[in-house]
N, CA, C and O atoms as CSV, one atom per row, in Angstrom:
chain,resi,resn,atom,element,x,y,z
A,1,MET,N,N,0.826,-1.173,0.000
A,1,MET,CA,C,0.000,0.000,0.000
A,1,MET,C,C,0.884,1.255,0.000
A,1,MET,O,O,1.221,1.776,-1.063
A,2,LEU,N,N,1.250,1.729,1.165
A,2,LEU,CA,C,2.083,2.933,1.214
A,2,LEU,C,C,3.480,2.642,0.671
A,2,LEU,O,O,4.077,3.474,-0.013
A,3,VAL,N,N,3.994,1.454,0.983
A,3,VAL,CA,C,5.327,1.083,0.513
A,3,VAL,C,C,5.367,1.025,-1.006
A,3,VAL,O,O,6.393,1.314,-1.622
A,4,ARG,N,N,4.266,0.658,-1.590
A,4,ARG,CA,C,4.199,0.586,-3.049
A,4,ARG,C,C,4.394,1.963,-3.680
A,4,ARG,O,O,4.842,2.040,-4.824
A,5,MET,N,N,4.084,3.023,-3.000
A,5,MET,CA,C,4.243,4.384,-3.515
A,5,MET,C,C,5.690,4.867,-3.448
A,5,MET,O,O,6.060,5.824,-4.128
A,6,GLU,N,N,6.496,4.216,-2.639
A,6,GLU,CA,C,7.846,4.694,-2.361
A,6,GLU,C,C,8.726,4.760,-3.602
A,6,GLU,O,O,9.446,5.740,-3.795
A,7,GLY,N,N,8.679,3.736,-4.444
A,7,GLY,CA,C,9.551,3.693,-5.617
A,7,GLY,C,C,9.325,4.867,-6.555
A,7,GLY,O,O,10.272,5.547,-6.951
A,8,ASN,N,N,8.092,5.099,-6.902
A,8,ASN,CA,C,7.756,6.190,-7.814
A,8,ASN,C,C,8.054,7.544,-7.177
A,8,ASN,O,O,8.558,8.456,-7.832
A,9,PHE,N,N,7.735,7.657,-5.890
A,9,PHE,CA,C,7.998,8.900,-5.158
A,9,PHE,C,C,9.496,9.210,-5.144
A,9,PHE,O,O,9.909,10.336,-5.420
A,10,SER,N,N,10.300,8.200,-4.819
A,10,SER,CA,C,11.760,8.392,-4.760
A,10,SER,C,C,12.343,8.690,-6.129
A,10,SER,O,O,13.199,9.563,-6.273
A,11,MET,N,N,11.877,7.961,-7.132
A,11,MET,CA,C,12.390,8.148,-8.487
A,11,MET,C,C,12.100,9.574,-8.985
A,11,MET,O,O,12.972,10.230,-9.555
A,12,ARG,N,N,10.887,10.032,-8.766
A,12,ARG,CA,C,10.522,11.388,-9.212
A,12,ARG,C,C,11.320,12.447,-8.453
A,12,ARG,O,O,11.785,13.426,-9.038
A,13,GLY,N,N,11.470,12.241,-7.156
A,13,GLY,CA,C,12.238,13.191,-6.356
A,13,GLY,C,C,13.688,13.250,-6.781
A,13,GLY,O,O,14.264,14.331,-6.896
A,14,TYR,N,N,14.282,12.085,-7.017
A,14,TYR,CA,C,15.686,12.037,-7.444
A,14,TYR,C,C,15.850,12.719,-8.797
A,14,TYR,O,O,16.785,13.495,-8.998
A,15,ALA,N,N,14.944,12.428,-9.720
A,15,ALA,CA,C,15.018,13.055,-11.048
A,15,ALA,C,C,14.892,14.571,-10.937
A,15,ALA,O,O,15.574,15.307,-11.650
A,16,CYS,N,N,14.032,15.030,-10.056
A,16,CYS,CA,C,13.830,16.466,-9.862
A,16,CYS,C,C,15.096,17.121,-9.300
A,16,CYS,O,O,15.496,18.198,-9.741
A,17,VAL,N,N,15.717,16.461,-8.325
A,17,VAL,CA,C,16.927,17.007,-7.704
A,17,VAL,C,C,18.085,17.014,-8.688
A,17,VAL,O,O,18.878,17.956,-8.705
A,18,MET,N,N,18.192,15.981,-9.502
A,18,MET,CA,C,19.323,15.855,-10.423
A,18,MET,C,C,19.117,16.614,-11.734
A,18,MET,O,O,20.051,16.720,-12.530
A,19,ASN,N,N,17.937,17.135,-11.971
A,19,ASN,CA,C,17.638,17.848,-13.209
A,19,ASN,C,C,18.535,19.070,-13.390
A,19,ASN,O,O,18.692,19.881,-12.478
A,20,LYS,N,N,19.114,19.186,-14.568
A,20,LYS,CA,C,19.933,20.359,-14.887
A,20,LYS,C,C,19.333,21.188,-16.010
A,20,LYS,O,O,19.916,22.183,-16.441
A,21,ASP,N,N,18.168,20.772,-16.479
A,21,ASP,CA,C,17.503,21.460,-17.582
A,21,ASP,C,C,16.422,22.386,-17.033
A,21,ASP,O,O,15.366,21.916,-16.609
A,22,PRO,N,N,16.674,23.705,-17.036
A,22,PRO,CA,C,15.683,24.650,-16.503
A,22,PRO,C,C,14.321,24.559,-17.202
A,22,PRO,O,O,13.300,24.875,-16.591
A,23,ALA,N,N,14.289,24.138,-18.456
A,23,ALA,CA,C,13.028,24.051,-19.195
A,23,ALA,C,C,12.129,22.945,-18.640
A,23,ALA,O,O,10.909,23.011,-18.797
A,24,ARG,N,N,12.703,21.938,-18.000
A,24,ARG,CA,C,11.923,20.826,-17.446
A,24,ARG,C,C,11.540,21.046,-15.983
A,24,ARG,O,O,10.774,20.264,-15.420
A,25,ARG,N,N,12.059,22.088,-15.375
A,25,ARG,CA,C,11.879,22.299,-13.941
A,25,ARG,C,C,10.409,22.407,-13.530
A,25,ARG,O,O,9.999,21.787,-12.549
A,26,ASP,N,N,9.617,23.180,-14.262
A,26,ASP,CA,C,8.204,23.346,-13.904
A,26,ASP,C,C,7.423,22.038,-14.026
A,26,ASP,O,O,6.592,21.726,-13.172
A,27,ALA,N,N,7.688,21.275,-15.084
A,27,ALA,CA,C,7.000,19.992,-15.264
A,27,ALA,C,C,7.369,19.028,-14.144
A,27,ALA,O,O,6.515,18.299,-13.640
A,28,MET,N,N,8.634,19.023,-13.756
A,28,MET,CA,C,9.071,18.132,-12.677
A,28,MET,C,C,8.482,18.572,-11.338
A,28,MET,O,O,8.114,17.741,-10.508
A,29,ARG,N,N,8.397,19.863,-11.141
A,29,ARG,CA,C,7.789,20.378,-9.906
A,29,ARG,C,C,6.334,19.958,-9.831
A,29,ARG,O,O,5.872,19.512,-8.781
A,30,ASP,N,N,5.609,20.092,-10.926
A,30,ASP,CA,C,4.206,19.675,-10.956
A,30,ASP,C,C,4.065,18.182,-10.679
A,30,ASP,O,O,3.152,17.757,-9.971
A,31,ASP,N,N,4.971,17.395,-11.242
A,31,ASP,CA,C,4.946,15.959,-11.018
A,31,ASP,C,C,5.190,15.623,-9.540
A,31,ASP,O,O,4.538,14.739,-8.984
A,32,MET,N,N,6.114,16.321,-8.922
A,32,MET,CA,C,6.378,16.099,-7.495
A,32,MET,C,C,5.179,16.503,-6.642
A,32,MET,O,O,4.861,15.832,-5.661
A,33,LEU,N,N,4.517,17.588,-7.009
A,33,LEU,CA,C,3.314,17.997,-6.282
A,33,LEU,C,C,2.211,16.947,-6.403
A,33,LEU,O,O,1.468,16.716,-5.449
A,34,LYS,N,N,2.101,16.310,-7.574
A,34,LYS,CA,C,1.128,15.231,-7.752
A,34,LYS,C,C,1.488,14.043,-6.860
A,34,LYS,O,O,0.605,13.412,-6.279
A,35,GLN,N,N,2.782,13.737,-6.751
A,35,GLN,CA,C,3.214,12.642,-5.891
A,35,GLN,C,C,2.866,12.938,-4.428
A,35,GLN,O,O,2.389,12.062,-3.707
A,36,HIS,N,N,3.107,14.164,-4.007
A,36,HIS,CA,C,2.765,14.551,-2.631
A,36,HIS,C,C,1.259,14.490,-2.398
A,36,HIS,O,O,0.812,14.092,-1.323
A,37,ALA,N,N,0.478,14.882,-3.401
A,37,ALA,CA,C,-0.986,14.824,-3.277
A,37,ALA,C,C,-1.455,13.381,-3.138
A,37,ALA,O,O,-2.343,13.094,-2.335
A,38,ARG,N,N,-0.863,12.463,-3.919
A,38,ARG,CA,C,-1.225,11.043,-3.799
A,38,ARG,C,C,-0.883,10.512,-2.413
A,38,ARG,O,O,-1.668,9.788,-1.800
A,39,LEU,N,N,0.285,10.877,-1.933
A,39,LEU,CA,C,0.692,10.448,-0.598
A,39,LEU,C,C,-0.259,10.999,0.463
A,39,LEU,O,O,-0.663,10.277,1.374
A,40,ASN,N,N,-0.611,12.267,0.345
A,40,ASN,CA,C,-1.552,12.873,1.282
A,40,ASN,C,C,-2.911,12.186,1.234
A,40,ASN,O,O,-3.512,11.915,2.273
A,41,ASP,N,N,-3.392,11.907,0.029
A,41,ASP,CA,C,-4.691,11.237,-0.103
A,41,ASP,C,C,-4.675,9.880,0.596
A,41,ASP,O,O,-5.631,9.515,1.280
A,42,PHE,N,N,-3.590,9.142,0.422
A,42,PHE,CA,C,-3.472,7.839,1.073
A,42,PHE,C,C,-3.490,7.990,2.585
A,42,PHE,O,O,-4.212,7.272,3.277
A,43,LEU,N,N,-2.702,8.918,3.096
A,43,LEU,CA,C,-2.614,9.097,4.543
A,43,LEU,C,C,-3.940,9.567,5.145
A,43,LEU,O,O,-4.317,9.128,6.232
A,44,VAL,N,N,-4.633,10.439,4.459
A,44,VAL,CA,C,-5.934,10.901,4.951
A,44,VAL,C,C,-6.936,9.753,4.949
A,44,VAL,O,O,-7.724,9.609,5.884
A,45,GLU,N,N,-6.907,8.935,3.896
A,45,GLU,CA,C,-7.836,7.811,3.802
A,45,GLU,C,C,-7.604,6.780,4.904
A,45,GLU,O,O,-8.558,6.194,5.416
A,46,HIS,N,N,-6.362,6.558,5.265
A,46,HIS,CA,C,-6.035,5.504,6.224
A,46,HIS,C,C,-5.763,6.013,7.637
A,46,HIS,O,O,-5.304,5.254,8.491
A,47,ALA,N,N,-6.043,7.288,7.891
A,47,ALA,CA,C,-5.860,7.829,9.243
A,47,ALA,C,C,-6.906,7.215,10.175
A,47,ALA,O,O,-8.064,7.063,9.785
A,48,PRO,N,N,-6.514,6.861,11.398
A,48,PRO,CA,C,-7.484,6.273,12.316
A,48,PRO,C,C,-8.594,7.256,12.679
A,48,PRO,O,O,-8.331,8.324,13.234
A,49,ALA,N,N,-9.815,6.894,12.366
A,49,ALA,CA,C,-10.995,7.713,12.679
A,49,ALA,C,C,-10.856,9.150,12.185
A,49,ALA,O,O,-11.394,10.075,12.794
A,50,GLY,N,N,-10.140,9.332,11.093
A,50,GLY,CA,C,-9.966,10.661,10.536
A,50,GLY,C,C,-9.030,11.550,11.325
A,50,GLY,O,O,-8.876,12.726,10.998
A,51,ASP,N,N,-8.400,11.011,12.364
A,51,ASP,CA,C,-7.481,11.800,13.195
A,51,ASP,C,C,-6.080,11.698,12.622
A,51,ASP,O,O,-5.414,10.674,12.779
A,52,ARG,N,N,-5.633,12.743,11.966
A,52,ARG,CA,C,-4.353,12.720,11.271
A,52,ARG,C,C,-3.163,12.740,12.221
A,52,ARG,O,O,-2.060,12.350,11.838
A,53,TYR,N,N,-3.373,13.191,13.456
A,53,TYR,CA,C,-2.244,13.380,14.354
A,53,TYR,C,C,-2.279,12.453,15.566
A,53,TYR,O,O,-1.607,12.716,16.563
A,54,ALA,N,N,-3.052,11.373,15.490
A,54,ALA,CA,C,-3.167,10.450,16.623
A,54,ALA,C,C,-1.816,9.859,16.994
A,54,ALA,O,O,-1.498,9.738,18.177
A,55,ARG,N,N,-1.023,9.491,16.005
A,55,ARG,CA,C,0.282,8.879,16.300
A,55,ARG,C,C,1.235,9.886,16.917
A,55,ARG,O,O,2.033,9.527,17.783
A,56,VAL,N,N,1.169,11.123,16.493
A,56,VAL,CA,C,2.049,12.141,17.059
A,56,VAL,C,C,1.722,12.355,18.524
A,56,VAL,O,O,2.625,12.439,19.357
A,57,ARG,N,N,0.441,12.445,18.846
A,57,ARG,CA,C,0.057,12.635,20.239
A,57,ARG,C,C,0.468,11.426,21.084
A,57,ARG,O,O,0.925,11.588,22.216
A,58,ALA,N,N,0.309,10.223,20.542
A,58,ALA,CA,C,0.702,9.021,21.287
A,58,ALA,C,C,2.206,9.022,21.528
A,58,ALA,O,O,2.661,8.572,22.580
A,59,TRP,N,N,2.971,9.513,20.585
A,59,TRP,CA,C,4.424,9.559,20.713
A,59,TRP,C,C,4.835,10.486,21.851
A,59,TRP,O,O,5.806,10.211,22.556
A,60,ARG,N,N,4.116,11.560,22.031
A,60,ARG,CA,C,4.464,12.537,23.065
A,60,ARG,C,C,4.308,11.988,24.480
A,60,ARG,O,O,4.998,12.447,25.391
A,61,VAL,N,N,3.422,11.022,24.685
A,61,VAL,CA,C,3.181,10.514,26.033
A,61,VAL,C,C,3.970,9.238,26.330
A,61,VAL,O,O,3.729,8.584,27.345
A,62,ARG,N,N,4.896,8.887,25.466
A,62,ARG,CA,C,5.692,7.684,25.709
A,62,ARG,C,C,6.610,7.901,26.910
A,62,ARG,O,O,6.905,9.044,27.258
A,63,PRO,N,N,7.063,6.834,27.544
A,63,PRO,CA,C,7.948,6.999,28.703
A,63,PRO,C,C,9.309,7.555,28.285
A,63,PRO,O,O,9.859,7.170,27.254
A,64,TRP,N,N,9.823,8.434,29.073
A,64,TRP,CA,C,11.125,9.050,28.816
A,64,TRP,C,C,12.138,8.516,29.825
A,64,TRP,O,O,11.764,8.167,30.945
A,65,PRO,N,N,13.406,8.448,29.448
A,65,PRO,CA,C,14.416,8.041,30.427
A,65,PRO,C,C,14.572,9.133,31.485
A,65,PRO,O,O,14.257,10.295,31.227
A,66,PRO,N,N,15.052,8.768,32.663
A,66,PRO,CA,C,15.231,9.793,33.697
A,66,PRO,C,C,16.235,10.851,33.236
A,66,PRO,O,O,17.170,10.551,32.494
A,67,GLN,N,N,16.032,12.084,33.681
A,67,GLN,CA,C,16.906,13.181,33.257
A,67,GLN,C,C,18.350,12.982,33.684
A,67,GLN,O,O,19.263,13.433,32.994
A,68,ASP,N,N,18.575,12.310,34.816
A,68,ASP,CA,C,19.941,12.115,35.288
A,68,ASP,C,C,20.504,10.764,34.852
A,68,ASP,O,O,21.390,10.219,35.511
A,69,LYS,N,N,19.995,10.223,33.747
A,69,LYS,CA,C,20.401,8.903,33.276
A,69,LYS,C,C,21.911,8.778,33.136
A,69,LYS,O,O,22.493,7.751,33.486
A,70,TYR,N,N,22.522,9.799,32.637
A,70,TYR,CA,C,23.960,9.739,32.400
A,70,TYR,C,C,24.757,10.368,33.531
A,70,TYR,O,O,25.987,10.405,33.484
A,71,GLY,N,N,24.074,10.853,34.526
A,71,GLY,CA,C,24.758,11.413,35.696
A,71,GLY,C,C,25.647,12.584,35.346
A,71,GLY,O,O,25.264,13.473,34.585
A,72,HIS,N,N,26.818,12.572,35.904
A,72,HIS,CA,C,27.775,13.664,35.765
A,72,HIS,C,C,28.349,13.715,34.352
A,72,HIS,O,O,28.741,12.686,33.802
A,73,SER,N,N,28.399,14.907,33.766
A,73,SER,CA,C,29.059,15.101,32.478
A,73,SER,C,C,30.496,15.521,32.742
A,73,SER,O,O,30.751,16.544,33.377
A,74,ALA,N,N,31.423,14.726,32.250
A,74,ALA,CA,C,32.838,15.014,32.484
A,74,ALA,C,C,33.253,16.299,31.777
A,74,ALA,O,O,32.797,16.602,30.675
A,75,THR,N,N,34.129,17.044,32.442
A,75,THR,CA,C,34.658,18.268,31.842
A,75,THR,C,C,35.821,17.907,30.931
A,75,THR,O,O,36.330,16.787,30.968
A,76,ASP,N,N,36.235,18.874,30.110
A,76,ASP,CA,C,37.391,18.657,29.241
A,76,ASP,C,C,38.633,18.306,30.055
A,76,ASP,O,O,39.423,17.454,29.648
A,77,GLU,N,N,38.805,18.953,31.192
A,77,GLU,CA,C,39.975,18.691,32.034
A,77,GLU,C,C,39.955,17.258,32.544
A,77,GLU,O,O,40.983,16.581,32.543
A,78,GLU,N,N,38.778,16.789,32.983
A,78,GLU,CA,C,38.672,15.423,33.470
A,78,GLU,C,C,38.959,14.396,32.379
A,78,GLU,O,O,39.446,13.299,32.652
A,79,LEU,N,N,38.647,14.773,31.134
A,79,LEU,CA,C,38.898,13.887,30.012
A,79,LEU,C,C,40.308,14.022,29.460
A,79,LEU,O,O,40.702,13.275,28.565
A,80,GLY,N,N,41.064,14.967,29.989
A,80,GLY,CA,C,42.434,15.186,29.520
A,80,GLY,C,C,42.506,15.935,28.201
A,80,GLY,O,O,43.448,15.766,27.426
A,81,LEU,N,N,41.515,16.752,27.958
A,81,LEU,CA,C,41.492,17.508,26.699
A,81,LEU,C,C,41.986,18.924,26.903
A,81,LEU,O,O,42.035,19.704,25.952
């Protein structure tokens, strides 16, 4: 599904970046915009309950390591620098 879009998306992007012909630039830009629109359509269609940012919010509440995980940060002098 989404992975199937990757090849065409990457190929178009690479061609756009490597293009040296200014006359083709607008056509390549339009093609890249179409690729982004297809990707957006897929993501909107498959978003859980229409919530586009559910995964981002879930990521924010994940457990974090303790702030003092690494304890003391050695100074340059302690490291012999």
